[in-house]
NUSE-531881 format. One line per 5 residues: number of its first residue (from 1); their letters; for each residue x, y, z of C-alpha. Coordinates in steps of 0.001 Angstrom, whole numbers. Example, Ala and Ser with C-alpha at 12.3 -4.5 7.8 and 13.67 -1.06 7.14 Angstrom:
BEGIN
1) AS) 12300 -4500 7800; 13670 -1060 7140
***
This chain:
BEGIN
1) MKKAL) -42185 -673 150016; -42406 -3356 152762; -39626 -5257 151108; -37398 -2128 150999; -38128 -1295 154639
6) GLIIL) -37307 -4889 155686; -34011 -4678 153772; -33113 -1430 155479; -33809 -2923 158915; -31766 -6001 158037
11) LGLAA) -28821 -3932 156852; -29041 -1822 159996; -28864 -4906 162190; -25899 -6240 160226; -24002 -3022 160785
16) TPALA) -24342 -3072 164620; -21509 -4539 166627; -21650 -8234 167423; -23331 -8810 170783; -22558 -12534 171150
21) QKVDI) -19527 -13813 173013; -16561 -14758 170938; -14222 -17250 172603; -10799 -18631 171631; -8433 -21091 173285
26) DYAHE) -4680 -21486 172780; -2702 -24140 174589; 626 -25976 174694; -65 -29011 172601; 2779 -31010 174199
31) FDFEA) 1539 -30411 177765; -187 -33383 179455; -3521 -31929 180556; -4735 -35362 181614; -2206 -35200 184495
36) VKTFT) -3649 -31941 185858; -5703 -32585 188970; -5145 -29486 191162; -5040 -25724 190751; -4316 -22612 192778
41) YVSTD) -5954 -19307 191839; -3512 -16396 191811; -4880 -12890 192168; -3185 -10081 190252; -4426 -6686 191489
46) ESNAQ) -3077 -4700 188522; -4986 -6727 185900; -8234 -7816 187544; -11572 -6069 187255; -11574 -2519 188702
51) NPMMA) -14821 -3108 190573; -13771 -5311 193591; -17207 -6979 193712; -17027 -7926 189978; -13452 -9165 190533
56) DRIEF) -14744 -11475 193343; -17580 -12705 191076; -15269 -13524 188198; -12805 -15337 190525; -15646 -17318 192053
61) MIKKE) -17047 -18298 188623; -13603 -19378 187338; -12953 -21520 190421; -16464 -23024 190134; -15923 -23969 186504
66) LKEGG) -12531 -25534 187253; -14011 -27568 190112; -16988 -28658 188004; -14402 -29726 185403; -12916 -32137 187907
71) LTEVA) -10010 -30107 189337; -9415 -29572 193047; -8386 -26210 194481; -5336 -26431 196756; -3320 -23859 198722
76) ENPDI) 92 -25422 197987; 1815 -27496 195345; -789 -27284 192567; -388 -28723 189111; -1297 -25350 187576
81) YVTYH) -1718 -21745 188587; -4770 -19909 187190; -5378 -16184 186907; -7369 -13781 184777; -7064 -10354 183233
86) ITSEE) -9552 -7930 181798; -9029 -5538 178902; -11469 -3076 177424; -11558 -779 174470; -14004 1899 173438
91) QTSYT) -15397 1281 169955; -17666 3130 167541; -20098 1536 165082; -21540 3508 162227; -24865 2702 160528
96) TTSFG) -26029 4429 157373; -29623 4253 156239; -30701 5516 152863; -34226 6399 151754; -35518 7566 148405
101) YGGYG) -35642 6513 144814; -33324 6937 141948; -31842 5490 138876; -32780 5807 135275; -36442 6173 134439
106) PGWGG) -38166 5525 131158; -36364 6644 128060; -35655 5698 124502; -32217 4176 124885; -30164 2828 122080
111) WGGYY) -27673 4601 119820; -27779 8338 120520; -31202 8018 122102; -32635 9558 125256; -31701 8094 128661
116) GGVGM) -34224 9541 131110; -34368 9511 134834; -33653 11602 137869; -33023 10241 141322; -33750 11661 144737
121) GSSYT) -32939 10313 148114; -31254 10944 151448; -28965 9071 153807; -28675 9266 157550; -25638 8002 159474
126) TARNY) -25627 7303 163170; -22692 6529 165424; -22995 4183 168384; -20258 4060 171040; -19808 880 173046
131) TEGTL) -17206 -857 175129; -15676 -4125 173918; -14353 -6125 176869; -12113 -9204 176838; -11769 -11703 179707
136) IIDAY) -8433 -13526 179497; -7857 -16625 181589; -4341 -18015 181885; -3009 -21277 183299; 648 -21819 184153
141) EASDK) 2497 -25022 184850; 3361 -24854 188514; 6870 -26359 188238; 8385 -23655 185975; 5557 -21060 185732
146) KMVWR) 5368 -21578 181986; 2022 -20648 180397; 284 -23768 179080; -3279 -22541 178444; -5029 -19272 177553
151) ATGTV) -8715 -18713 176884; -10241 -15407 175813; -13824 -14263 175658; -14810 -10944 174046; -18182 -9176 174389
156) TVKDS) -19902 -5836 174027; -20028 -4949 177704; -23442 -4390 179261; -24068 -1528 181639; -25435 -3323 184705
161) PEKQS) -23255 -5553 186942; -25909 -8293 186873; -25835 -8423 183040; -22021 -8340 183093; -21997 -11324 185447
166) RQVEK) -24272 -13221 183065; -21897 -12352 180228; -19002 -13777 182215; -20996 -16965 182931; -21782 -17403 179227
171) ILTKI) -18154 -16838 178282; -16988 -19487 180812; -19653 -21944 179600; -18576 -21486 175958; -14900 -21845 176912
176) GKKWD) -15712 -25054 178813; -17603 -26550 175898; -14897 -25585 173448; -12198 -27091 175712; -14198 -30303 176097
181) KIIAG) -14295 -30605 172271; -10549 -29975 172035; -9769 -32622 174646; -12101 -35070 172893; -10299 -34417 169626
186) KGK) -13408 -33001 167970; -12597 -29365 167505; -10239 -26494 168099
***
């Protein structure tokens, strides 16, 4: 019975939406990223976070990561322009749990013999609604405004602003680590 209960709990956890941050990076392979030394952040009101305080936090964290990565923020003539966008989508996750016993019980079997058994059980399905949010960070070459870099981080959005800020920090940290591996030629 303990084994069956453990399996049910394990299956229930496997059916819940992923809570970890998923990050991806796409970039122009021919672009010389080693030559990039400066950036300018560009705000886009129609695509930034709806909560102005969260928008300011995200902008601050992006600038901080870029500066820690060795870039200098400038007001004019940058090497790249950087901006971000947020998208969100309501999702539903379904989890079904079954309890009971069933199958074939003792019987004779064989040719024309008796196959015994009666099964009984029940199943319970629950729906869980959640918001999946994606932070998209874009970098454009300053000379012709051509996109040269895009990073995305997707999470199940937490309710509190403090937890959301921590989610953004974790996304930016993962993006930074992934980019470092790409630049070093040890990953993608």
